[in-house]
C-alpha positions in Angstrom: 5.4 2.8 14.1 9.0 3.1 15.3 10.8 3.9 18.5 7.8 3.8 20.8 9.2 2.2 24.0 7.5 0.6 27.0 9.0 3.3 29.1 7.3 6.1 27.1 4.0 4.2 27.3 4.3 3.7 31.1 5.1 7.4 31.6 2.1 8.4 29.4 -0.4 6.1 31.0 0.7 5.2 34.6 -1.1 1.9 34.2 -1.0 -1.2 36.3 1.6 -3.6 34.7 0.7 -7.2 34.9 3.2 -9.9 33.9 4.0 -13.5 34.5 5.7 -14.3 37.8 9.4 -13.8 37.3 9.0 -12.1 33.9 11.2 -9.1 33.5 10.2 -6.4 31.0 12.8 -4.1 29.5 11.7 -0.5 29.6 13.6 0.0 26.3 11.4 -2.6 24.6 10.1 -1.2 21.4 6.6 -1.9 20.0 6.3 -2.8 16.3 2.7 -1.5 16.4 -0.3 -1.0 18.6 -3.3 -2.6 16.9 -7.0 -2.3 17.7 -8.1 -4.9 15.1 -7.1 -8.5 15.5 -7.3 -9.0 11.8 -4.2 -6.9 11.2 -2.1 -8.1 14.1 1.4 -9.3 13.3 3.7 -11.1 15.7 5.1 -8.8 18.3 2.3 -6.2 18.0 0.4 -5.2 21.1 -3.4 -5.3 21.1 -5.4 -2.5 22.5 -9.0 -3.4 23.4 -11.3 -0.6 22.5 -14.9 -0.6 23.8 -17.6 0.7 21.5 -21.3 0.7 21.3 -21.5 -2.6 19.3 -18.2 -4.3 19.9 -15.9 -4.9 22.9 -12.3 -5.5 22.0 -11.9 -7.5 25.2 -14.0 -10.2 23.5 -11.2 -10.7 20.9 -8.3 -10.9 23.2 -7.8 -14.7 22.7 -7.7 -14.1 18.9 -5.1 -11.4 19.4 -2.9 -13.7 21.4 -3.3 -16.5 18.9 -2.3 -14.0 16.1 1.0 -13.4 17.9 0.3 -10.3 20.0 3.2 -9.6 22.3 1.0 -8.0 25.0 -2.3 -6.2 25.5 -3.7 -2.9 26.8 -7.0 -3.6 28.6 -9.5 -1.9 30.9 -11.1 -5.1 32.4 -9.3 -7.0 35.2 -10.6 -10.4 34.1 -9.1 -9.8 30.6 -5.8 -8.9 32.2 -5.5 -12.4 33.4 -5.7 -13.7 29.8 -2.8 -11.8 28.3 0.5 -11.3 30.0 2.2 -9.0 29.8 -0.6 -6.5 29.7 -1.3 -2.9 30.9 -4.4 -2.4 32.8 -5.9 1.1 32.4 -9.2 2.8 33.2 -10.1 3.8 29.6 -8.5 2.1 26.6 -9.5 4.9 24.2 -8.0 7.6 26.4 -4.9 5.4 26.7 -4.7 5.1 22.9 -4.9 8.9 22.6 -2.2 9.4 25.2 0.1 6.9 23.6 -0.3 8.7 20.3 0.4 12.1 21.9 3.5 10.7 23.6 4.7 9.3 20.3 4.0 12.5 18.5 6.3 14.3 21.0 9.1 11.9 19.9 8.7 12.7 16.2 11.0 15.1 14.4 8.2 15.7 11.9 6.4 19.0 11.7 2.7 18.4 12.2 0.1 20.1 10.0 -3.5 19.8 11.1 -6.3 20.7 8.7 -10.0 21.1 9.5 -13.0 22.8 7.8 -16.4 22.1 6.2 -15.0 21.1 2.8 -11.6 20.6 1.2 -9.7 18.8 4.0 -8.9 15.8 1.9 -7.9 17.9 -1.1 -5.6 20.1 1.0 -4.0 17.0 2.6 -3.4 15.3 -0.6 -2.0 18.3 -2.4 0.3 19.0 0.6 1.5 15.4 0.5 2.3 15.5 -3.2 3.9 18.9 -3.2 6.1 18.2 -0.2 7.1 14.9 -1.8 8.0 16.8 -5.0 10.1 19.1 -2.9 12.1 16.2 -1.5 10.4 15.9 1.9 9.3 12.7 3.5 5.7 12.9 4.6 3.0 10.8 6.3 -0.7 11.7 6.3 -4.1 10.7 7.4 -5.3 7.6 5.5 -8.8 7.4 4.1 -11.2 9.0 6.6 -9.3 8.2 9.8 -9.8 11.7 11.2 -11.8 11.1 14.5 -10.9 10.2 18.1 -9.9 6.7 17.0 -8.5 7.3 13.5 -6.3 10.2 14.6 -4.2 8.2 17.1 -3.9 5.5 14.5 -2.6 8.0 11.9 -0.1 9.5 14.3 1.2 6.1 15.5 1.7 5.0 11.8 4.0 7.9 11.1 7.6 6.8 10.4 10.0 8.3 13.0 12.1 10.0 10.3 9.3 11.8 8.5 9.7 15.5 7.8 6.0 16.2 7.9 2.8 14.6 9.3 -0.4 16.0 7.8 -3.6 15.2 9.7 -7.2 15.8 8.9 -9.4 16.7 11.9 -13.1 15.8 11.6 -15.9 16.6 14.0 -19.5 15.8 14.7 -20.0 18.3 17.5 -18.5 20.9 19.8 -15.4 19.8 21.8 -14.2 17.3 19.3 -11.7 19.4 17.3 -10.4 20.6 20.7 -9.7 17.0 21.8 -8.0 16.0 18.5 -5.9 19.2 18.4 -4.6 18.5 21.9 -3.6 15.0 20.9 -1.8 16.1 17.7 -0.1 19.2 19.1 0.3 20.6 15.6 2.9 23.1 14.5 0.7 24.5 11.8 -3.1 24.5 11.7 -5.5 25.4 9.0 -9.3 25.9 8.5 -10.3 25.5 4.9 -13.7 27.2 5.1 -16.9 27.4 7.1 -19.9 25.9 5.3 -23.1 24.1 6.1 -21.8 20.5 6.5 -23.1 19.1 9.8 -25.5 22.0 10.3 -28.1 19.5 11.2 -26.0 18.4 14.2 -24.8 21.9 15.3 -27.8 24.1 14.3 -26.1 27.0 12.6 -23.0 28.2 10.7 -22.1 30.2 13.8 -21.9 27.0 15.8 -19.9 25.3 13.0 -17.5 28.1 13.1 -17.2 27.8 16.8 -16.5 24.1 16.5 -13.9 24.5 13.8 -12.2 27.4 15.6 -11.4 25.1 18.5 -8.3 24.3 16.5 -7.1 27.9 17.0 -7.4 27.8 20.7 -6.2 24.2 21.4 -3.0 24.4 19.3 0.3 25.0 21.0 1.1 28.7 21.6 3.9 28.6 19.0 1.6 27.2 16.3 1.1 29.1 13.0 -2.6 29.3 12.1 -4.2 29.9 8.7 -7.9 30.8 8.3 -10.1 32.1 5.4 -11.4 35.7 5.3 -14.5 34.5 7.2 -16.3 37.0 9.6 -17.5 34.1 11.8 -14.0 33.2 12.7 -12.7 36.6 13.6 -13.6 36.5 17.3 -11.8 33.2 17.7 -8.8 34.4 15.7 -8.5 37.5 17.9 -8.6 35.4 21.0 -5.9 33.0 19.6 -3.7 36.0 18.7 -4.2 37.4 22.2 -2.9 34.1 23.6 0.3 34.5 21.5 -0.3 32.4 18.4 0.3 33.7 14.8 -3.0 33.8 12.9 -2.9 34.6 9.2 -5.9 35.0 6.8 -5.8 33.9 3.2 -7.9 35.4 0.4 -10.4 33.8 -1.9 -9.1 32.9 -5.4 -10.6 34.3 -8.6 -11.1 31.3 -10.9 -11.6 31.8 -14.6 -11.7 29.6 -17.7 -9.1 30.5 -20.3 -9.9 31.8 -23.7 -9.1 28.5 -25.3 -11.8 26.8 -23.0 -9.3 24.1 -22.1 -8.0 25.0 -18.7 -8.7 27.1 -15.6 -6.7 29.8 -13.7 -6.8 30.8 -10.1 -5.4 34.2 -9.2 -4.9 35.9 -5.8 -2.4 38.2 -4.1 -0.4 38.6 -7.3 -0.1 34.8 -7.8 -1.6 32.6 -10.6 -2.1 28.8 -10.8 -3.2 26.9 -13.8 -5.1 23.6 -13.9 -7.3 21.4 -16.2 -11.1 21.9 -16.3 -11.7 19.1 -13.8 -9.6 20.8 -11.1 -11.9 23.5 -10.1 -12.1 22.2 -6.5 -8.3 22.0 -6.3 -7.9 25.6 -7.4 -10.3 26.8 -4.6 -7.7 25.7 -2.1 -4.7 27.4 -3.7 -4.6 30.4 -1.4 -4.5 28.2 1.7 -1.9 25.8 0.2 0.3 28.8 -0.9 0.1 30.2 2.6 1.2 27.0 4.3 4.0 26.2 1.7 5.3 29.8 1.8 5.5 29.6 5.6 7.5 26.5 5.2 9.8 28.1 2.6 8.7 25.6 -0.1 8.9 26.8 -3.7 5.4 27.2 -5.1 6.5 25.9 -8.5 6.4 22.4 -6.9 2.7 23.0 -6.3 2.2 24.3 -9.8 3.8 21.1 -11.2 1.6 18.9 -9.0 -1.5 20.7 -10.2 -0.6 19.8 -13.8 -0.7 16.1 -13.1 -3.2 15.7 -10.2 -6.4 13.9 -11.0 -9.4 13.8 -8.6 -10.1 10.4 -7.2 -13.2 8.2 -8.0 -16.2 9.4 -5.9 -14.5 12.8 -5.2 -14.7 14.5 -8.6 -12.8 12.2 -11.0 -13.7 12.9 -14.6 -13.7 10.0 -17.1 -15.2 9.2 -20.5 -17.8 6.4 -20.0 -19.0 6.4 -23.6 -18.2 8.3 -26.8 -18.7 12.0 -26.1 -20.0 11.3 -22.6 -18.0 12.4 -19.5 -18.7 11.4 -16.0 -17.7 13.6 -13.0 -18.1 11.1 -10.2 -18.5 13.1 -7.0 -20.8 10.5 -5.5 -18.9 9.8 -2.2 -20.5 12.6 -0.1 -22.1 16.0 -0.3 -23.0 19.2 1.5 -24.6 22.4 0.1 -21.2 24.0 -0.2 -19.6 21.1 -2.1 -22.7 20.9 -4.4 -22.1 24.5 -5.5 -18.4 23.8 -6.0 -19.3 20.8 -8.2 -21.8 23.0 -10.1 -19.2 25.6 -10.8 -16.9 22.9 -12.2 -19.8 21.8 -14.5 -20.3 25.4 -15.6 -16.7 25.5 -16.9 -17.4 22.4 -19.1 -20.7 24.1 -20.1 -18.7 27.1 -21.3 -16.4 24.8 -23.2 -19.4 23.4 -25.2 -20.6 20.5 -23.1 -24.2 19.8 -22.2 -24.0 19.8 -18.4 -26.2 17.6 -16.3 -26.2 17.6 -12.6 -27.6 14.5 -10.9 -28.4 15.2 -7.2 -29.4 12.5 -4.6 -30.5 12.9 -1.0 -28.4 15.1 1.3 -28.1 14.2 5.0 -27.3 16.0 8.2 -29.1 19.2 7.4 -31.7 19.0 10.2 -34.2 21.8 10.2 -32.3 23.5 7.4 -33.0 20.7 5.0 -35.8 22.2 2.9 -34.5 25.8 2.7 -30.9 24.9 2.0 -31.7 22.3 -0.6 -34.2 24.5 -2.4 -31.7 27.4 -2.5 -28.9 25.1 -3.7 -31.0 23.5 -6.4 -32.0 27.0 -7.6 -28.3 27.9 -7.9 -27.4 24.7 -9.6 -30.1 25.2 -12.2 -28.4 28.5 -13.2 -25.0 26.9 -13.5 -26.0 23.7 -15.4 -28.2 22.9 -18.4 -30.1 20.2 -16.5 -30.6 19.4 -12.8 -32.0 15.9 -12.1 -33.0 15.5 -8.4 -33.6 12.0 -7.0 -35.5 11.7 -3.8 -38.6 12.7 -1.9 -36.8 15.7 -0.3 -37.1 17.5 -3.7 -40.8 17.1 -4.1 -42.4 20.4 -4.8 -39.2 22.2 -5.8 -39.4 24.5 -8.8 -36.4 25.9 -10.7 -35.4 26.3 -14.4 -34.1 23.1 -16.0 -35.1 21.0 -12.9 -36.7 17.6 -13.1 -37.5 15.6 -9.9 -37.5 11.8 -9.8 -38.6 9.5 -7.0 -37.1 6.3 -8.3 -33.8 5.3 -9.9 -35.3 3.6 -12.9 -37.1 6.6 -14.1 -34.0 8.8 -13.7 -31.9 6.2 -15.5 -34.3 6.1 -18.4 -34.2 9.9 -18.7 -30.4 9.9 -18.6 -30.2 7.3 -21.4 -32.7 9.2 -23.6 -30.8 12.5 -23.1 -27.4 11.0 -23.8 -28.6 9.2 -27.0 -30.5 12.3 -28.2 -27.6 14.7 -27.6 -25.2 15.0 -30.6 -22.7 17.3 -28.9 -20.6 16.3 -25.8 -22.3 15.7 -22.5 -20.9 15.8 -18.9 -22.8 14.2 -16.0 -22.1 15.0 -12.4 -23.4 12.7 -9.7 -23.4 14.0 -6.1 -25.2 13.0 -2.9 -24.6 12.0 0.7 -22.8 8.7 1.2 -26.0 6.9 2.3 -27.7 7.6 -1.1 -25.2 5.1 -2.8 -25.3 6.9 -6.2 -22.4 4.7 -7.3 -25.1 2.0 -7.8 -26.9 4.3 -10.3 -23.6 5.1 -12.0 -22.8 1.5 -12.4 -26.2 0.8 -14.0 -25.9 3.7 -16.3 -22.4 2.6 -17.5 -23.7 -0.9 -18.2 -26.4 0.4 -20.6 -24.2 2.8 -22.7 -22.2 1.9 -25.8 -18.6 1.5 -24.7 -15.7 3.2 -26.4 
């Protein structure tokens, strides 16, 4: 973080300033960083004491001071006596967000905010790599820091001279995208899609669309907005346009495997993008990426070059050879019905190229009352896309579909996978996907340890 001064913070918060008697603070004083974790404090940083359900940052104030904190932002008067100088506020989380908003207003960077049921991380990372290739300096959301705490952290970490700041906006309910958008004040906003992720929390795709559409109504009036051709968003898009924003829709890409069975193509609006077989999910996002980059007058050939070399990350679709003739598509980090079908379509491309395609599906969370019907429908679709579908968990008991086998324990599934791999003489690709809590990476590790290594 750079060029965030005490004066800016005082104007943003209107706090009570407490300092040692006779201590004079310079309003032009800059803050190296504002930290919420004492483990990462460096000398001169200020410590902000967040209060959560299980932890109270005020309990760690002495550790922060010992680590070299130059001051603190607190909401408890007794804590204010421990650290001087300090700023006393009514709500430290709100203070964190207001400081981030004030800092965002000092940035020269254009801010791009991305939300949606799936694809946020993919869009963010491809934007990052493409803008870098075009010679732009860019900062973006790190890991999954896309909530009411992570977003301020991402903004405050942005170098002052960045050309672009790309932010993911996540949500767990209504009102949250609105809050995050007002903090970020983005110049460009995008909704990747409306799916079933979090349907257990919100109850329907209509409510999910309403939650995601908050970005269209909370963005500044001069923001450019990009949305898919999704009927559920049209009401909110029209309202946003009526308020003066520019709202553009992007089409769905037609993705095909080439005649040589070695690569994929995505075509839309007279444009075409090529990518390796493992990049199906990347190609799904080409229409949105092309829309944003065109609006920013960035040559789309930079995006084409990035596609040629981009590899999915471990846990999010990375494909690797784990034994001779055996490919692993590791998509185990998280899952929703929509992302399951996307992974199934990727496997179907390998199937067309001559691979035996095996989809390993663990438990899927946050589907609420939709759990049984959505899972059964998704499994039926996967069974048509893949040679085998192996489901692990009690949720799948009683399901019936072509090529489907249900397992209730990891060991039985592991034994079946080993038998299939050893009996299969042609190439095999395995895709593992489940919600984060299922910890399928443990099963992957066990499988790797039992197979002959290259």
